[in-house]
All heavy atoms as an XYZ file, in Angstrom:
901
protein
N      -3.899     20.950     20.720
C      -3.954     22.254     20.094
C      -2.562     22.877     20.009
O      -2.210     23.457     18.997
C      -4.908     23.150     20.886
C      -5.051     24.518     20.296
S      -5.878     24.523     18.723
C      -7.462     25.098     19.168
N      -1.789     22.749     21.072
C      -0.446     23.323     21.069
C       0.421     22.632     20.025
O       1.207     23.284     19.336
C       0.182     23.235     22.474
C      -0.563     24.171     23.416
C       1.653     23.578     22.442
C      -0.143     24.089     24.844
N       0.265     21.329     19.877
C       1.050     20.603     18.873
C       0.692     21.068     17.464
O       1.564     21.142     16.594
C       0.829     19.098     19.020
C       1.790     18.275     18.204
C       3.256     18.577     18.501
O       3.617     18.765     19.674
O       4.048     18.638     17.528
N      -0.571     21.413     17.232
C      -0.962     21.935     15.920
C      -0.299     23.279     15.653
O       0.138     23.549     14.535
C      -2.476     22.069     15.831
C      -3.188     20.741     15.800
C      -4.686     20.891     15.797
O      -5.183     22.029     15.660
O      -5.365     19.868     15.924
N      -0.203     24.126     16.674
C       0.470     25.412     16.505
C       1.966     25.221     16.241
O       2.551     25.965     15.457
C       0.256     26.298     17.721
C      -1.134     26.817     17.844
N      -1.682     27.686     16.940
C      -2.092     26.570     18.748
C      -2.921     27.960     17.283
N      -3.204     27.287     18.385
N       2.548     24.250     16.884
C       3.966     23.957     16.617
C       4.162     23.489     15.186
O       5.131     23.843     14.532
C       4.475     22.907     17.593
C       4.669     23.440     18.978
C       5.266     22.412     19.889
N       5.422     22.984     21.207
C       5.355     22.296     22.312
N       5.144     20.996     22.272
N       5.492     22.888     23.475
N       3.208     22.704     14.688
C       3.294     22.239     13.305
C       3.179     23.415     12.339
O       3.944     23.506     11.375
C       2.194     21.220     13.021
C       2.248     20.632     11.631
C       1.226     19.522     11.469
N      -0.111     19.925     11.851
C      -1.034     20.327     10.975
N      -0.764     20.364      9.706
N      -2.230     20.662     11.401
N       2.278     24.337     12.617
C       2.134     25.525     11.773
C       3.413     26.348     11.806
O       3.872     26.849     10.776
C       0.921     26.368     12.224
C       0.899     27.718     11.537
C      -0.370     25.623     11.957
N       4.027     26.487     12.990
C       5.270     27.241     13.082
C       6.375     26.552     12.283
O       7.146     27.216     11.595
C       5.715     27.417     14.534
C       7.036     28.115     14.617
C       7.132     29.461     14.309
C       8.194     27.424     14.924
C       8.350     30.114     14.328
C       9.411     28.061     14.948
C       9.486     29.403     14.652
O      10.684     30.039     14.654
N       6.453     25.227     12.352
C       7.480     24.514     11.586
C       7.285     24.703     10.086
O       8.251     24.868      9.342
C       7.467     23.032     11.940
C       8.098     22.747     13.271
C       8.226     21.242     13.507
N       8.022     20.997     14.921
C       7.028     20.307     15.440
N       6.139     19.727     14.679
N       6.918     20.151     16.729
N       6.031     24.680      9.636
C       5.752     24.893      8.215
C       6.150     26.304      7.806
O       6.792     26.503      6.778
C       4.262     24.623      7.901
C       3.896     25.089      6.512
C       3.941     23.145      8.062
N       5.787     27.303      8.621
C       6.147     28.682      8.274
C       7.653     28.885      8.323
O       8.216     29.592      7.481
C       5.438     29.679      9.189
O       5.868     29.557     10.513
N       8.330     28.242      9.264
C       9.790     28.309      9.319
C      10.399     27.720      8.053
O      11.308     28.311      7.454
C      10.311     27.569     10.551
C      11.822     27.459     10.708
C      12.436     28.833     10.892
C      12.166     26.563     11.880
N       9.901     26.578      7.627
C      10.415     25.951      6.407
C      10.170     26.832      5.181
O      11.063     26.989      4.335
C       9.776     24.580      6.210
N       8.983     27.427      5.094
C       8.664     28.293      3.950
C       9.600     29.496      3.916
O      10.132     29.854      2.861
C       7.188     28.740      4.008
C       6.907     29.860      3.028
C       6.271     27.569      3.733
N       9.837     30.112      5.055
C      10.701     31.294      5.106
C      12.150     30.926      4.796
O      12.842     31.646      4.059
C      10.583     32.002      6.471
C      11.650     33.066      6.643
C       9.210     32.607      6.619
N      12.621     29.808      5.316
C      14.004     29.415      5.036
C      14.202     29.054      3.567
O      15.244     29.381      2.978
C      14.416     28.264      5.946
C      14.578     28.641      7.424
C      14.939     27.413      8.249
C      15.616     29.729      7.604
N      13.221     28.415      2.954
C      13.313     28.123      1.520
C      13.293     29.423      0.728
O      14.071     29.596     -0.218
C      12.170     27.175      1.079
C      12.043     27.114     -0.430
C      12.404     25.784      1.648
N      12.422     30.364      1.107
C      12.373     31.658      0.424
C      13.696     32.409      0.584
O      14.172     33.041     -0.362
C      11.219     32.492      0.956
N      14.305     32.330      1.765
C      15.595     32.985      1.979
C      16.677     32.342      1.125
O      17.531     33.031      0.558
C      15.975     32.928      3.457
N      16.650     31.014      1.001
C      17.637     30.326      0.171
C      17.463     30.693     -1.309
O      18.447     30.847     -2.036
C      17.529     28.817      0.355
N      16.210     30.833     -1.736
C      15.961     31.225     -3.123
C      16.363     32.676     -3.364
O      16.911     33.014     -4.414
C      14.469     31.002     -3.477
C      14.170     29.502     -3.511
C      14.106     31.653     -4.800
C      12.703     29.168     -3.626
N      16.116     33.552     -2.388
C      16.413     34.969     -2.549
C      17.889     35.294     -2.397
O      18.341     36.327     -2.897
C      15.613     35.778     -1.528
N      18.652     34.430     -1.753
C      20.058     34.734     -1.468
C      20.882     35.075     -2.698
O      21.591     36.090     -2.701
C      20.693     33.586     -0.677
C      22.109     33.831     -0.162
C      22.135     35.039      0.757
C      22.617     32.617      0.567
N      20.816     34.309     -3.785
C      21.634     34.693     -4.947
C      21.156     35.975     -5.632
O      21.943     36.649     -6.297
C      21.504     33.515     -5.905
C      20.796     32.444     -5.185
C      20.176     33.029     -3.983
N      19.906     36.328     -5.461
C      19.350     37.480     -6.163
C      19.448     38.766     -5.350
O      19.802     39.809     -5.897
C      17.878     37.215     -6.530
C      17.696     35.981     -7.344
N      18.120     35.890     -8.655
C      17.174     34.780     -7.037
C      17.854     34.692     -9.124
N      17.282     33.994     -8.150
N      19.110     38.698     -4.064
C      19.135     39.889     -3.221
C      19.453     39.474     -1.787
O      18.620     38.906     -1.091
C      17.780     40.608     -3.284
C      17.824     41.987     -2.647
O      18.872     42.358     -2.083
O      16.804     42.690     -2.716
N      20.666     39.770     -1.372
C      21.128     39.372     -0.051
C      20.340     40.060      1.055
O      20.091     39.471      2.118
C      22.613     39.703      0.088
C      23.241     39.224      1.370
C      24.707     39.596      1.446
N      24.945     41.013      1.357
C      24.891     41.860      2.390
N      24.625     41.409      3.581
N      25.115     43.146      2.224
N      19.880     41.293      0.839
C      19.148     42.013      1.887
C      17.801     41.339      2.182
O      17.382     41.284      3.339
C      18.902     43.483      1.499
O      18.135     43.547      0.301
C      20.208     44.223      1.312
N      17.143     40.820      1.154
C      15.869     40.134      1.375
C      16.101     38.840      2.157
O      15.369     38.526      3.094
C      15.155     39.858      0.037
C      13.939     38.970      0.242
C      14.760     41.157     -0.639
N      17.123     38.084      1.778
C      17.428     36.838      2.474
C      17.773     37.099      3.944
O      17.275     36.408      4.837
C      18.569     36.109      1.780
N      18.586     38.101      4.202
C      18.941     38.437      5.584
C      17.719     38.911      6.361
O      17.563     38.588      7.545
C      20.019     39.510      5.605
S      21.626     38.948      5.032
N      16.835     39.647      5.702
C      15.622     40.131      6.362
C      14.696     38.988      6.730
O      14.077     38.997      7.800
C      14.881     41.109      5.458
O      15.691     42.210      5.177
N      14.562     38.011      5.855
C      13.722     36.859      6.151
C      14.251     36.091      7.355
O      13.485     35.688      8.239
C      13.623     35.946      4.927
C      12.813     36.487      3.754
C      13.010     35.600      2.527
C      11.351     36.593      4.102
N      15.557     35.897      7.399
C      16.163     35.182      8.533
C      16.017     36.006      9.820
O      15.693     35.466     10.883
C      17.641     34.849      8.232
C      18.344     34.298      9.461
C      17.730     33.872      7.073
N      16.219     37.315      9.729
C      16.036     38.187     10.895
C      14.594     38.129     11.393
O      14.349     37.984     12.601
C      16.395     39.630     10.537
C      16.103     40.684     11.600
C      17.086     40.558     12.752
C      16.155     42.072     10.990
N      13.650     38.203     10.485
C      12.245     38.177     10.867
C      11.850     36.874     11.528
O      11.153     36.865     12.546
N      12.288     35.753     10.980
C      11.904     34.456     11.559
C      12.612     34.236     12.902
O      12.034     33.658     13.819
C      12.145     33.292     10.573
C      11.282     32.087     10.953
C      13.574     32.882     10.509
C       9.842     32.233     10.707
N      13.842     34.724     13.032
C      14.552     34.574     14.310
C      13.874     35.381     15.414
O      13.662     34.882     16.528
C      16.005     35.006     14.156
N      13.501     36.608     15.100
C      12.859     37.422     16.123
C      11.400     37.032     16.327
O      10.841     37.276     17.394
C      13.005     38.903     15.793
C      14.439     39.401     15.981
C      14.594     40.836     15.542
C      14.900     39.234     17.407
N      10.782     36.382     15.349
C       9.446     35.836     15.584
C       9.539     34.668     16.563
O       8.657     34.491     17.394
C       8.784     35.391     14.278
C       7.359     34.967     14.492
C       6.382     35.911     14.739
C       6.995     33.632     14.506
C       5.068     35.540     14.972
C       5.687     33.251     14.739
C       4.732     34.210     14.970
O       3.435     33.839     15.215
N      10.610     33.892     16.487
C      10.810     32.819     17.460
C      10.974     33.406     18.870
O      10.432     32.872     19.831
C      12.019     31.976     17.082
C      12.269     30.852     18.042
C      11.468     29.728     18.041
C      13.297     30.926     18.971
C      11.674     28.704     18.931
C      13.522     29.905     19.870
C      12.708     28.792     19.841
O      12.916     27.788     20.739
N      11.702     34.523     18.976
C      11.831     35.208     20.264
C      10.460     35.654     20.744
O      10.113     35.503     21.926
C      12.802     36.410     20.162
C      12.758     37.268     21.412
C      14.207     35.928     19.871
N       9.642     36.183     19.826
C       8.278     36.585     20.169
C       7.485     35.403     20.719
O       6.777     35.539     21.715
C       7.591     37.171     18.932
C       6.091     37.271     19.058
C       5.504     38.295     19.785
C       5.260     36.337     18.453
C       4.125     38.388     19.918
C       3.892     36.419     18.572
C       3.328     37.443     19.304
O       1.969     37.520     19.429
N       7.590     34.253     20.066
C       6.858     33.077     20.545
C       7.322     32.635     21.922
O       6.525     32.220     22.759
C       6.991     31.931     19.549
C       6.238     32.086     18.237
C       6.540     30.914     17.317
C       4.753     32.207     18.471
N       8.617     32.714     22.181
C       9.135     32.358     23.506
C       8.619     33.328     24.573
O       8.241     32.915     25.662
C      10.670     32.332     23.507
C      11.288     31.361     22.519
C      10.874     29.945     22.767
N      11.392     29.485     24.039
C      11.152     28.309     24.558
N      10.415     27.447     23.916
N      11.650     27.968     25.711
N       8.626     34.622     24.244
C       8.113     35.625     25.182
C       6.619     35.408     25.407
O       6.130     35.478     26.539
C       8.398     37.060     24.670
C       7.659     38.102     25.488
C       9.881     37.340     24.675
N       5.888     35.123     24.347
C       4.451     34.869     24.463
C       4.185     33.667     25.363
O       3.334     33.719     26.248
C       3.849     34.635     23.076
C       2.365     34.284     23.023
C       1.528     35.447     23.513
C       1.977     33.886     21.621
N       4.931     32.603     25.144
C       4.757     31.403     25.960
C       5.034     31.688     27.429
O       4.260     31.291     28.308
C       5.675     30.277     25.456
O       5.376     30.025     24.088
C       5.514     29.018     26.271
N       6.121     32.386     27.704
C       6.467     32.644     29.108
C       5.493     33.617     29.766
O       5.144     33.438     30.937
C       7.896     33.156     29.219
O       8.021     34.405     28.588
N       5.026     34.628     29.047
C       4.104     35.579     29.664
C       2.722     34.960     29.897
O       2.102     35.210     30.932
C       3.955     36.858     28.824
O       3.539     36.526     27.506
C       5.245     37.639     28.785
N       2.262     34.137     28.959
C       0.968     33.478     29.162
C       1.060     32.491     30.318
O       0.150     32.408     31.157
C       0.492     32.797     27.869
C      -0.683     31.878     28.119
C       0.124     33.840     26.832
N       2.159     31.757     30.407
C       2.357     30.832     31.525
C       2.387     31.590     32.852
O       1.769     31.171     33.833
C       3.651     30.031     31.338
O       3.588     29.352     30.083
C       3.856     29.037     32.452
N       3.084     32.729     32.871
C       3.143     33.536     34.095
C       1.767     34.086     34.456
O       1.407     34.138     35.643
C       4.143     34.673     33.925
N       0.991     34.491     33.471
C      -0.349     35.005     33.751
C      -1.258     33.898     34.289
O      -2.048     34.130     35.204
C      -0.953     35.625     32.501
C      -0.309     36.939     32.123
C      -0.821     37.467     30.805
O      -1.504     36.787     30.060
N      -0.459     38.708     30.512
N      -1.152     32.715     33.723
C      -1.950     31.594     34.220
C      -1.544     31.213     35.638
O      -2.396     30.940     36.487
C      -1.816     30.396     33.289
C      -2.488     30.530     31.922
C      -2.137     29.346     31.041
C      -3.985     30.670     32.080
N      -0.249     31.186     35.901
C       0.229     30.881     37.249
C      -0.247     31.932     38.249
O      -0.633     31.602     39.376
C       1.755     30.782     37.274
C       2.270     29.563     36.537
O       1.472     28.633     36.279
O       3.479     29.546     36.193
N      -0.226     33.204     37.840
C      -0.684     34.270     38.728
C      -2.185     34.156     38.976
O      -2.662     34.407     40.089
C      -0.339     35.631     38.135
N      -2.933     33.765     37.959
C      -4.379     33.606     38.126
C      -4.699     32.463     39.078
O      -5.606     32.567     39.905
C      -5.043     33.374     36.780
N      -3.945     31.367     38.964
C      -4.150     30.230     39.864
C      -3.790     30.609     41.299
O      -4.482     30.242     42.243
C      -3.329     29.008     39.387
C      -3.291     27.925     40.440
C      -3.895     28.478     38.084
N      -2.722     31.382     41.448
C      -2.279     31.787     42.780
C      -3.119     32.934     43.342
O      -3.003     33.259     44.525
C      -0.809     32.192     42.743
N      -3.936     33.564     42.508
C      -4.754     34.669     42.979
C      -4.008     35.977     43.096
O      -4.454     36.900     43.761
N      -2.863     36.072     42.441
C      -2.083     37.309     42.488
C      -2.208     38.043     41.159
O      -2.832     37.573     40.219
C      -0.616     37.002     42.798
O      -0.064     36.211     41.779
N      -1.579     39.179     41.098
C      -1.640     39.995     39.893
C      -0.439     39.678     38.998
O       0.706     39.708     39.450
C      -1.635     41.457     40.292
C      -1.937     42.378     39.168
C      -2.008     43.796     39.663
N      -2.092     44.639     38.496
C      -3.022     45.539     38.319
N      -3.909     45.737     39.247
N      -3.038     46.263     37.235
N      -0.677     39.425     37.698
C       0.445     39.107     36.816
C       1.255     40.353     36.465
O       0.792     41.480     36.643
C      -0.233     38.534     35.569
C      -1.575     39.153     35.561
C      -1.946     39.337     37.014
N       2.448     40.131     35.965
C       3.304     41.234     35.541
C       2.684     41.943     34.341
O       2.074     41.324     33.476
C       4.686     40.689     35.162
O       5.462     41.709     34.590
N       2.874     43.234     34.286
C       2.308     44.029     33.199
C       3.276     44.166     32.027
O       3.017     44.920     31.102
C       1.934     45.407     33.725
N       4.382     43.446     32.050
C       5.384     43.587     30.994
C       5.159     42.659     29.803
O       5.858     42.777     28.809
C       6.781     43.325     31.562
C       7.303     44.386     32.513
C       8.665     43.955     33.059
C       7.410     45.717     31.833
N       4.213     41.757     29.878
C       4.024     40.783     28.813
C       3.694     41.401     27.475
O       4.337     41.126     26.456
N       2.690     42.249     27.434
C       2.282     42.874     26.179
C       3.371     43.774     25.605
O       3.698     43.655     24.421
C       0.979     43.645     26.378
C       0.480     44.294     25.120
C      -0.118     43.532     24.126
C       0.615     45.660     24.914
C      -0.560     44.116     22.959
C       0.169     46.248     23.763
C      -0.425     45.478     22.777
O      -0.862     46.066     21.630
N       3.983     44.676     26.392
C       5.047     45.507     25.818
C       6.237     44.695     25.300
O       6.799     45.030     24.252
C       5.479     46.418     26.972
C       4.328     46.434     27.901
C       3.665     45.103     27.764
N       6.605     43.637     25.998
C       7.714     42.803     25.521
C       7.381     42.132     24.192
O       8.225     42.047     23.298
C       8.075     41.743     26.559
C       8.864     42.218     27.764
C       9.024     41.083     28.771
C      10.211     42.739     27.340
N       6.143     41.668     24.039
C       5.742     41.049     22.774
C       5.747     42.061     21.640
O       6.162     41.758     20.522
C       4.368     40.400     22.913
C       4.385     39.188     23.795
C       3.136     38.353     23.678
N       1.885     39.072     23.679
C       1.102     39.245     24.735
N       1.474     38.750     25.905
N      -0.044     39.880     24.635
N       5.306     43.278     21.900
C       5.287     44.298     20.857
C       6.703     44.713     20.458
O       6.975     44.961     19.293
C       4.493     45.526     21.316
C       3.010     45.254     21.478
S       2.242     44.582     19.988
C       2.020     42.876     20.417
N       7.602     44.762     21.424
C       9.001     45.064     21.109
C       9.596     43.952     20.249
O      10.307     44.219     19.278
C       9.821     45.275     22.401
C      11.314     45.250     22.135
C       9.422     46.572     23.065
N       9.285     42.709     20.582
C       9.808     41.584     19.795
C       9.268     41.616     18.371
O       9.976     41.236     17.435
C       9.451     40.258     20.471
N       8.040     42.066     18.179
C       7.489     42.167     16.825
C       8.008     43.393     16.080
O       8.178     43.359     14.857
C       5.959     42.217     16.870
C       5.256     40.907     17.158
C       3.760     41.128     17.255
C       5.571     39.871     16.101
N       8.262     44.483     16.796
C       8.707     45.712     16.143
C      10.203     45.723     15.858
O      10.652     46.412     14.936
C       8.344     46.916     17.010
N      10.972     44.962     16.598
C      12.425     45.006     16.466
C      12.938     44.672     15.069
O      13.788     45.399     14.547
C      13.069     44.105     17.522
C      14.559     44.282     17.732
C      14.880     45.714     18.121
C      15.044     43.328     18.806
N      12.467     43.613     14.401
C      12.995     43.377     13.053
C      12.636     44.487     12.079
O      13.448     44.833     11.205
C      12.363     42.052     12.633
C      11.275     41.792     13.569
C      11.564     42.554     14.813
N      11.478     45.093     12.238
C      11.097     46.190     11.352
C      11.943     47.426     11.618
O      12.365     48.117     10.679
C       9.615     46.507     11.514
C       8.665     45.362     11.194
C       7.239     45.737     11.521
C       8.807     44.934      9.750
N      12.209     47.699     12.883
C      13.063     48.839     13.219
C      14.490     48.631     12.730
O      15.107     49.552     12.183
C      13.050     49.079     14.729
C      11.747     49.615     15.306
C      11.800     49.641     16.822
C      11.453     50.994     14.757
N      15.016     47.425     12.921
C      16.369     47.142     12.433
C      16.443     47.266     10.915
O      17.417     47.804     10.378
C      16.807     45.748     12.866
C      17.151     45.571     14.336
C      17.375     44.104     14.655
C      18.373     46.386     14.684
N      15.426     46.793     10.227
C      15.408     46.887      8.763
C      15.299     48.334      8.308
O      15.925     48.718      7.310
C      14.264     46.059      8.201
N      14.529     49.132      9.012
C      14.399     50.540      8.636
C      15.676     51.321      8.933
O      16.035     52.239      8.189
C      13.215     51.166      9.375
N      16.369     50.944      9.999
C      17.599     51.653     10.365
C      18.783     51.236      9.507
O      19.705     52.026      9.311
C      17.919     51.414     11.844
C      16.966     52.131     12.764
S      17.145     51.817     14.540
C      18.743     51.182     14.777
N      18.782     50.003      9.010
C      19.910     49.498      8.210
C      19.429     48.983      6.850
O      19.429     47.781      6.595
C      20.617     48.372      8.959
C      21.294     48.750     10.256
C      22.444     49.739     10.076
N      23.420     49.341      9.098
C      24.578     48.751      9.366
N      24.886     48.492     10.591
N      25.396     48.429      8.398
N      19.012     49.866      5.943
C      18.521     49.412      4.639
C      19.610     48.781      3.767
O      19.297     48.088      2.807
C      17.961     50.677      3.998
C      18.601     51.806      4.711
C      18.925     51.310      6.088
N      20.878     49.011      4.117
C      21.959     48.370      3.361
C      22.081     46.886      3.702
O      22.598     46.107      2.904
C      23.284     49.074      3.626
C      23.638     49.118      5.111
O      22.716     49.292      5.941
O      24.828     48.989      5.434
N      21.574     46.473      4.857
C      21.638     45.072      5.272
C      20.296     44.347      5.190
O      20.258     43.138      4.963
C      22.142     44.972      6.714
C      23.565     45.438      6.978
C      23.867     45.369      8.465
C      24.542     44.602      6.194
N      19.193     45.087      5.420
C      17.882     44.451      5.531
C      16.858     45.156      4.660
O      16.990     46.335      4.347
C      17.399     44.467      6.986
C      18.326     43.800      7.943
C      19.036     44.543      8.867
C      18.507     42.432      7.925
C      19.895     43.945      9.762
C      19.362     41.817      8.813
C      20.061     42.568      9.730
N      15.814     44.429      4.338
C      14.688     44.941      3.585
C      13.476     44.925      4.516
O      13.202     43.903      5.152
C      14.458     44.032      2.370
C      13.331     44.484      1.508
O      12.324     44.975      1.985
N      13.498     44.293      0.214
N      12.727     46.018      4.591
C      11.612     46.114      5.533
C      10.528     45.095      5.196
O      10.004     44.418      6.085
C      11.033     47.548      5.568
C       9.789     47.610      6.434
C      12.069     48.526      6.070
N      10.202     44.956      3.929
C       9.171     43.990      3.546
C       9.628     42.560      3.834
O       8.840     41.734      4.281
C       8.818     44.142      2.070
C       7.676     43.290      1.573
C       6.400     43.596      2.331
C       7.468     43.490      0.093
N      10.903     42.282      3.606
C      11.438     40.963      3.913
C      11.398     40.652      5.401
O      11.215     39.502      5.800
N      11.547     41.664      6.244
C      11.462     41.458      7.690
C      10.014     41.359      8.155
O       9.726     40.753      9.183
C      12.162     42.601      8.419
N       9.090     41.938      7.383
C       7.677     41.937      7.749
C       7.019     40.587      7.471
O       6.185     40.130      8.257
C       6.969     43.049      6.951
C       5.501     43.125      7.169
C       4.997     43.723      8.308
C       4.623     42.611      6.246
C       3.636     43.801      8.519
C       3.264     42.695      6.443
C       2.769     43.290      7.583
N       7.384     39.943      6.380
C       6.719     38.710      5.938
C       6.765     37.594      6.983
O       5.723     37.005      7.289
C       7.299     38.246      4.582
C       6.846     36.851      4.231
C       6.905     39.226      3.499
N       7.897     37.264      7.587
C       7.906     36.159      8.559
C       7.060     36.426      9.799
O       6.560     35.487     10.424
C       9.373     36.015      8.955
C      10.129     36.642      7.875
C       9.259     37.721      7.325
N       6.859     37.683     10.139
C       6.093     38.005     11.337
C       4.630     37.608     11.204
O       3.985     37.255     12.189
C       6.201     39.498     11.646
C       7.607     40.034     11.890
C       7.551     41.532     12.131
C       8.271     39.327     13.036
N       4.112     37.659      9.980
C       2.691     37.400      9.800
C       2.403     36.148      8.987
O       1.247     35.763      8.866
C       2.022     38.623      9.185
C       2.043     39.769     10.141
C       3.004     40.744     10.051
C       1.129     39.832     11.177
C       3.047     41.782     10.958
C       1.165     40.856     12.090
C       2.122     41.848     11.988
N       3.418     35.517      8.461
C       3.211     34.289      7.702
C       2.609     33.199      8.582
O       1.724     32.466      8.150
C       4.527     33.808      7.080
C       4.430     32.566      6.221
C       3.573     32.862      4.994
C       5.794     32.101      5.816
N       3.061     33.097      9.806
C       2.529     32.097     10.736
C       1.038     32.329     10.967
O       0.256     31.384     10.985
C       3.299     32.159     12.047
C       3.029     30.964     12.926
O       2.374     30.014     12.528
N       3.542     31.002     14.130
N       0.628     33.578     11.121
C      -0.780     33.888     11.333
C      -1.599     33.562     10.088
O      -2.696     33.022     10.192
C      -0.952     35.356     11.714
C      -0.240     35.723     12.966
N      -0.603     35.239     14.197
C       0.841     36.506     13.185
C       0.209     35.721     15.123
N       1.096     36.495     14.524
N      -1.073     33.882      8.930
C      -1.783     33.593      7.685
C      -1.943     32.088      7.504
O      -3.030     31.608      7.159
C      -1.042     34.227      6.492
C      -1.128     35.755      6.588
C      -1.608     33.744      5.171
C      -0.204     36.484      5.651
N      -0.885     31.337      7.749
C      -0.974     29.883      7.645
C      -1.957     29.307      8.659
O      -2.676     28.357      8.356
C       0.397     29.236      7.827
C       1.366     29.369      6.660
C       2.731     28.818      7.048
C       0.834     28.661      5.444
N      -2.006     29.865      9.844
C      -2.966     29.407     10.847
C      -4.388     29.615     10.364
O      -5.224     28.716     10.460
C      -2.748     30.150     12.186
O      -1.414     29.913     12.631
C      -3.731     29.688     13.238
N      -4.673     30.799      9.819
C      -6.018     31.059      9.300
C      -6.360     30.136      8.149
O      -7.480     29.632      8.057
C      -6.161     32.513      8.859
C      -6.172     33.483      9.996
C      -5.422     34.641      9.938
C      -6.931     33.250     11.138
C      -5.428     35.547     10.978
C      -6.941     34.146     12.186
C      -6.191     35.300     12.098
N      -5.412     29.880      7.260
C      -5.671     29.013      6.108
C      -5.916     27.577      6.559
O      -6.898     26.942      6.160
C      -4.510     29.085      5.099
C      -4.614     27.986      4.056
C      -4.466     30.452      4.438
N      -5.051     27.055      7.414
C      -5.161     25.656      7.841
C      -6.439     25.442      8.647
O      -7.195     24.503      8.394
C      -3.917     25.220      8.627
C      -2.738     25.108      7.664
C      -4.154     23.903      9.346
C      -1.415     24.876      8.331
N      -6.721     26.318      9.619
C      -7.911     26.142     10.428
C      -9.177     26.463      9.644
O     -10.228     25.889      9.893
C      -7.850     26.950     11.710
C      -6.809     26.423     12.676
C      -5.869     27.246     13.253
C      -6.768     25.078     12.990
C      -4.928     26.752     14.130
C      -5.828     24.569     13.865
C      -4.921     25.420     14.431
O      -3.988     24.936     15.289
N      -9.090     27.387      8.674
C     -10.235     27.694      7.839
C     -10.601     26.532      6.934
O     -11.773     26.206      6.763
N      -9.597     25.868      6.377
C      -9.844     24.688      5.546
C     -10.429     23.565      6.385
O     -11.357     22.873      5.974
C      -8.528     24.239      4.843
C      -8.681     22.870      4.216
C      -8.115     25.265      3.820
N      -9.920     23.394      7.575
C     -10.410     22.332      8.460
C     -11.854     22.605      8.872
O     -12.661     21.696      8.941
C      -9.505     22.231      9.685
C      -9.843     21.022     10.533
C      -8.857     20.798     11.626
N      -7.553     20.462     11.048
C      -6.418     20.611     11.684
N      -6.403     21.074     12.903
N      -5.282     20.284     11.121
N     -12.198     23.856      9.162
C     -13.571     24.189      9.563
C     -14.543     24.033      8.402
O     -15.655     23.578      8.598
C     -13.642     25.614     10.088
C     -13.152     25.712     11.471
C     -13.943     26.741     12.183
N     -13.568     26.639     13.580
C     -13.875     27.515     14.458
N     -14.562     28.564     14.103
N     -13.528     27.367     15.694
N     -14.136     24.456      7.200
C     -15.044     24.352      6.065
C     -15.263     22.899      5.652
O     -16.295     22.558      5.107
C     -14.525     25.163      4.886
O     -13.313     24.610      4.408
N     -14.283     22.030      5.924
C     -14.427     20.610      5.606
C     -15.321     19.891      6.617
O     -15.898     18.861      6.312
C     -13.052     19.939      5.563
N     -15.437     20.440      7.805
C     -16.237     19.781      8.864
C     -17.714     20.031      8.726
O     -18.257     20.656      7.968
C     -15.770     20.263     10.225
């Protein structure tokens, strides 16, 4: 299951990088926003992985997990949007928004197609 999620992330990364390459000659702010969004989405995935691992380890040990996991993930998701809103000369808000949810959309499409075929 984890390998399938990695494959979905690689596909979404490729789609965003191709879109950024196509957008670069036309609008530099959109291209920069796409790269910013995908970079900080990768940070989000790393934070998600570490917080879930810490929660599982705490559950196995019978202790209480740290309460910082959810706020850190929300900051990682909000940061590209905040940066884009604060610096409209460098970034586009919609361009920063797309990479954050493209992975989720691709996951729903891929797993939905697989379920309907079964």
